[in-house]
C-alpha positions in Angstrom: 267.0 137.9 179.6 265.7 134.9 181.5 263.5 134.9 184.6 266.6 134.1 186.7 268.4 137.1 185.3 265.4 139.4 186.0 265.3 138.1 189.6 269.0 138.7 190.0 268.5 142.2 188.6 265.9 143.0 191.3 268.4 142.0 194.0 271.2 144.0 192.4 269.0 147.1 192.2 268.2 146.8 195.9 271.9 146.6 196.6 272.5 149.6 194.3 269.9 151.7 196.2 271.3 150.4 199.5 268.0 148.8 200.5 270.1 145.7 201.4 273.8 145.3 202.0 276.1 143.8 199.4 276.8 140.9 201.7 273.0 140.1 201.9 272.8 140.3 198.1 275.7 137.9 197.9 274.1 135.4 200.2 270.8 135.7 198.2 272.5 135.3 194.8 275.0 132.7 196.2 277.9 134.8 194.9 280.9 136.3 196.6 280.9 139.8 197.9 283.5 140.9 195.3 281.4 139.5 192.5 278.4 141.4 193.7 280.5 144.6 193.8 281.5 144.0 190.2 277.9 143.5 189.2 276.7 146.6 191.0 279.5 148.6 189.3 278.6 147.1 185.9 275.0 147.9 186.6 275.8 151.6 187.0 278.0 151.6 183.8 276.1 149.3 181.4 272.6 149.2 182.8 270.5 146.0 183.0 272.8 144.2 180.5 275.3 143.7 183.3 273.4 140.6 184.6 273.9 138.8 181.2 277.3 137.1 180.9 279.4 138.2 178.0 280.2 134.7 176.9 276.6 133.6 176.8 276.0 131.6 173.7 279.7 131.4 172.8 282.0 128.4 173.3 284.6 128.6 176.1 288.0 129.7 175.2 289.5 127.2 177.7 287.7 124.2 176.4 289.6 121.0 175.8 289.5 119.7 172.2 287.1 117.0 171.5 289.9 114.9 170.0 291.7 114.8 173.3 288.6 113.5 175.1 288.1 110.8 172.4 291.7 109.7 172.7 291.6 109.5 176.5 288.4 107.5 176.5 289.8 105.1 173.9 292.8 104.5 176.1 290.7 104.0 179.3 288.3 101.7 177.5 291.0 99.1 177.0 291.2 96.0 179.2 294.4 97.3 180.8 292.5 100.2 182.5 289.4 98.2 183.4 288.1 99.4 186.8 290.2 102.5 187.0 288.6 105.4 188.9 288.8 109.0 187.8 291.7 109.9 190.1 293.9 107.0 189.2 292.9 107.4 185.5 294.0 111.1 185.4 297.3 110.2 186.9 298.0 107.4 184.4 296.9 109.6 181.5 299.4 112.3 182.6 302.3 109.9 183.3 301.9 107.4 180.4 300.1 109.3 177.7 301.0 113.0 178.2 297.3 113.9 178.6 297.2 116.3 181.6 293.6 117.0 182.7 292.1 117.2 186.2 290.4 114.3 187.8 287.0 116.0 187.7 287.3 116.4 184.0 288.2 112.8 183.6 285.3 111.9 185.8 282.9 113.8 183.6 284.4 112.1 180.5 284.1 108.7 182.0 280.5 109.2 183.0 279.6 110.3 179.5 281.4 107.3 178.1 279.7 104.9 180.5 283.0 104.0 182.1 282.1 105.4 185.5 279.0 105.6 187.6 278.5 108.5 190.0 278.1 107.6 193.6 276.3 109.4 196.4 278.4 110.7 199.3 277.4 109.2 202.6 276.6 112.0 205.1 275.7 111.3 208.7 272.3 112.8 209.6 272.9 115.5 212.2 270.1 117.8 213.3 271.3 121.2 214.5 269.4 124.4 215.3 269.2 126.6 212.2 268.9 130.4 212.7 266.0 132.2 211.1 266.3 133.8 207.7 267.0 137.5 207.9 264.3 138.8 205.6 260.5 138.3 205.2 259.9 136.1 202.1 263.3 134.4 201.9 262.0 131.0 203.0 258.4 129.9 203.5 257.6 126.5 205.0 254.6 124.7 203.6 252.8 121.6 204.9 249.4 120.0 205.6 248.1 118.5 208.8 245.6 115.7 209.0 243.8 115.8 212.3 240.3 115.5 213.8 239.8 119.2 213.9 236.1 119.2 214.5 236.3 116.3 217.0 233.6 114.3 215.2 231.1 117.2 214.9 231.4 117.4 211.2 233.3 116.1 208.1 237.0 115.4 208.1 239.1 118.4 207.3 242.8 119.1 206.5 244.7 122.2 207.4 247.2 123.6 204.8 249.6 126.1 206.3 252.4 128.4 205.0 254.6 130.1 207.6 257.4 132.5 206.9 260.8 131.5 208.4 261.9 135.0 209.3 258.8 136.4 210.9 256.5 133.4 211.6 253.7 135.1 209.7 251.1 132.4 209.0 248.6 131.8 206.2 246.3 128.8 206.6 243.1 127.3 205.3 240.9 124.3 206.0 240.1 122.1 203.0 238.2 118.8 202.5 241.1 117.1 200.6 244.8 117.5 200.6 244.9 117.7 196.8 247.0 119.6 194.2 244.0 121.8 193.4 243.5 122.9 197.0 247.2 123.6 197.5 247.4 125.6 194.3 244.4 127.7 195.6 246.3 128.6 198.7 249.5 129.3 196.7 247.5 131.7 194.5 246.2 133.5 197.6 249.7 133.8 199.1 251.2 135.1 195.9 248.5 137.7 195.4 248.7 138.8 199.0 252.5 139.0 199.6 254.2 138.3 196.2 256.6 135.6 195.1 258.9 134.3 197.9 262.5 133.2 197.1 261.8 129.6 198.1 259.3 127.2 199.6 260.4 124.5 202.1 258.3 121.3 202.0 258.5 117.6 202.6 258.9 115.0 199.9 255.2 114.3 199.4 253.9 113.3 196.0 252.4 116.7 195.6 255.8 118.3 195.3 258.1 115.5 194.2 257.8 112.6 191.7 259.4 109.6 193.2 261.2 107.0 191.1 259.4 103.7 191.0 261.7 100.7 192.0 261.1 97.2 193.0 261.4 96.4 196.7 264.1 93.8 196.1 266.1 96.1 193.8 269.0 98.0 195.5 268.8 101.7 194.9 272.4 102.6 195.6 273.7 100.7 192.6 271.6 102.7 190.1 272.1 106.2 188.9 269.3 108.6 190.0 266.8 109.2 187.3 265.6 112.7 186.8 261.8 112.5 187.1 259.3 115.0 185.6 258.1 117.6 188.0 254.7 117.5 189.6 252.0 120.1 188.8 253.0 122.2 191.8 256.7 121.8 190.9 256.0 123.0 187.4 254.0 125.9 188.7 256.8 127.0 191.0 259.3 126.9 188.2 257.1 129.0 185.9 256.7 131.5 188.7 260.4 131.6 189.4 260.1 130.3 193.0 262.6 127.9 194.4 261.8 124.6 196.1 263.7 123.0 198.9 263.0 119.5 200.1 263.2 118.6 203.8 264.8 115.3 204.6 263.0 115.0 208.0 260.1 116.4 209.9 262.6 118.1 212.3 264.1 120.1 209.4 260.8 121.9 208.9 260.2 122.3 212.6 258.6 125.7 212.4 255.6 124.6 210.5 255.4 121.4 212.6 255.4 123.3 215.8 252.7 125.5 214.3 250.5 122.4 213.8 251.3 121.3 217.4 249.9 124.7 218.6 246.9 124.5 216.3 246.0 120.9 217.4 245.8 122.2 220.9 244.6 125.8 220.8 242.7 125.8 217.5 240.8 122.6 218.2 239.6 123.9 221.5 238.6 127.2 220.0 236.6 125.5 217.3 234.9 123.4 220.0 234.0 126.5 222.0 232.7 128.3 218.9 230.5 125.3 218.0 232.0 125.0 214.5 230.5 122.1 212.5 231.1 123.0 208.8 234.1 123.9 206.6 232.8 127.4 206.1 232.5 128.0 209.8 236.0 126.6 210.4 237.6 128.9 207.9 235.7 131.9 209.2 236.9 131.2 212.7 240.4 130.6 211.4 240.5 133.9 209.6 238.8 136.1 212.1 240.0 134.7 215.4 243.0 132.3 215.3 245.2 134.0 212.6 244.5 137.4 214.3 245.8 136.0 217.6 248.7 134.4 215.9 249.7 137.6 214.1 249.5 139.6 217.4 251.2 137.1 219.8 253.6 134.8 217.9 255.0 136.8 215.0 258.4 138.5 215.3 260.2 141.2 213.4 262.7 140.1 210.8 266.4 140.8 211.3 266.3 143.0 208.2 263.4 145.2 207.3 263.6 144.6 203.5 261.0 142.5 201.9 262.4 139.6 199.8 259.1 139.0 198.0 259.1 139.8 194.3 256.1 141.3 192.6 254.3 139.5 189.7 255.7 140.4 186.3 253.7 140.8 183.1 255.1 137.4 181.9 253.4 135.7 184.9 249.9 134.3 184.5 248.6 132.8 187.7 245.6 131.2 186.0 247.9 129.5 183.5 250.7 128.4 185.9 248.3 127.3 188.7 246.4 124.8 186.6 246.6 121.2 185.6 248.8 121.2 182.5 249.0 118.3 180.0 250.4 118.0 176.5 248.1 116.8 173.6 248.5 116.4 169.9 246.2 118.1 167.4 244.4 115.7 165.1 244.0 116.0 161.4 240.5 117.5 161.8 241.9 120.1 164.3 240.4 118.5 167.3 242.1 117.9 170.7 241.3 114.8 172.8 241.0 115.4 176.5 239.3 113.2 179.2 237.3 111.1 176.7 236.0 114.3 175.0 237.0 116.3 172.0 237.7 120.1 171.7 237.5 121.7 168.3 239.9 124.5 167.4 237.9 127.5 166.0 238.4 127.9 162.2 239.8 131.4 162.4 242.5 130.2 164.8 243.9 127.5 162.5 247.5 128.4 161.5 250.2 126.7 159.6 251.9 123.8 161.5 249.0 123.3 163.9 248.0 119.9 162.5 249.8 117.0 164.4 251.5 119.6 166.6 251.8 119.3 170.4 249.8 121.9 172.3 249.6 122.8 176.0 246.2 122.1 177.5 245.5 123.9 180.8 242.7 122.7 183.1 242.3 125.7 185.3 241.0 126.0 188.8 237.8 127.6 187.7 236.9 124.6 185.5 237.7 126.2 182.2 240.0 124.8 179.5 242.7 126.8 177.8 244.9 125.6 174.9 248.2 127.2 174.1 250.2 126.7 170.9 253.5 128.4 171.1 252.9 131.8 172.7 249.3 132.2 171.7 246.0 130.8 173.1 243.6 129.1 170.7 239.9 129.4 171.1 238.3 126.0 171.4 234.8 124.6 171.8 233.7 121.4 173.3 232.3 119.0 170.7 231.5 115.9 172.8 232.9 112.4 172.7 234.3 110.9 169.6 231.7 109.2 167.5 232.2 105.5 167.1 231.4 103.8 163.8 228.9 101.1 164.2 229.5 97.8 162.5 226.9 96.7 159.9 224.4 94.2 161.3 225.2 90.6 160.4 222.9 89.0 157.8 220.6 86.4 159.3 221.0 82.9 157.8 218.1 81.7 155.7 216.2 78.7 157.1 217.4 75.4 155.7 215.0 73.6 153.5 214.5 69.9 154.0 216.2 67.8 151.4 213.9 65.9 149.1 215.3 62.5 148.6 214.1 60.5 145.6 213.0 57.0 146.6 214.5 54.2 144.7 211.6 51.7 145.4 208.1 51.6 147.0 208.3 48.0 148.4 207.8 49.2 152.0 205.2 51.8 151.3 202.3 50.1 153.2 204.4 48.0 155.5 203.4 48.0 159.1 204.8 45.6 161.7 201.8 46.0 164.0 199.4 44.9 161.3 201.4 42.0 159.9 201.0 38.4 160.9 202.8 36.9 163.9 206.1 35.3 163.5 204.8 31.9 164.6 202.0 32.2 162.0 204.5 32.9 159.3 206.6 29.9 160.4 
């Protein structure tokens, strides 16, 4: 059973115990009400296995033979059908070649065969008021505000905030840097305090989304979107089974933006009156004064009393998920390179297949290093930087001895121009 199946099981159990209605369960699971009724009935009859589809791991009985796909693509790759779209191609396959498949199937075939390129649908941006979510924990908006919170009395601070969409309950903290580490610390605090929400709603900042790098003069609409690897926070949310929704504009996440507008007015003035000058004093005022006022004055009751947060499971490890994770290869001497240093795997932890294998290295928030191979953690010890072999010193060249030339004659042995007679005398 996957994590998604376990989360679905929690929702179905709530519907079975009538803690939530079947319609609410259908909206949360994105299923029809009839399908939820079937799943609840199967849950009563077959137990937890009801959330696992009976055809999982089996090929579909309605699949089209691979030979039909190959024949259709061979037909469409001819020059006669050059430039055909999926709709027109499906019509010609049915009329001319007796291959009757839907246009969506033909589109998928053509994309796999590099005969068609998917295009994005153009949607006009329309901002409409969205009603609140019905339950606490269904959607949590998450953002950071850069502002002169101390008005020049101290160092520059950032305010990271998480606000529930249904109740406006707020969790916030001042930090020195808007970094992945600080955001993970607040996420850890939120999960320990309330549980795992269904989804977080953030902007498209680099902390949450890896952007595809393109040249400025390169058109983006002519290229297929490339699936980029997740960021550290994105990976952590996946491991915790928490959804992530990207906002396309600041107006879309208006609840957290309006929270920052209130904070930049009321909170700044409160910090000024309290004489706050340091990060510790700012967080103390935030916890003891501002958040207490916010909870008392600005929070509302959710439309439904059920809590959508899910408790942490035994499979969840916050220290492992909320860390900086990298993949490294084990060397022949069972050492692992990381940040210009080497970590030695303990001798008793060496197992078959470890050499040259890829391991997961976790740089945790407390500064420790954890190495995982498969499902087990390996004890490692730091052994310093890799020793570099020194080149042997170059041999110094011996001094050259002057060459002794043997004289052929001694006729000019005692010859000296200064002591000789003058030229006119000789003449």
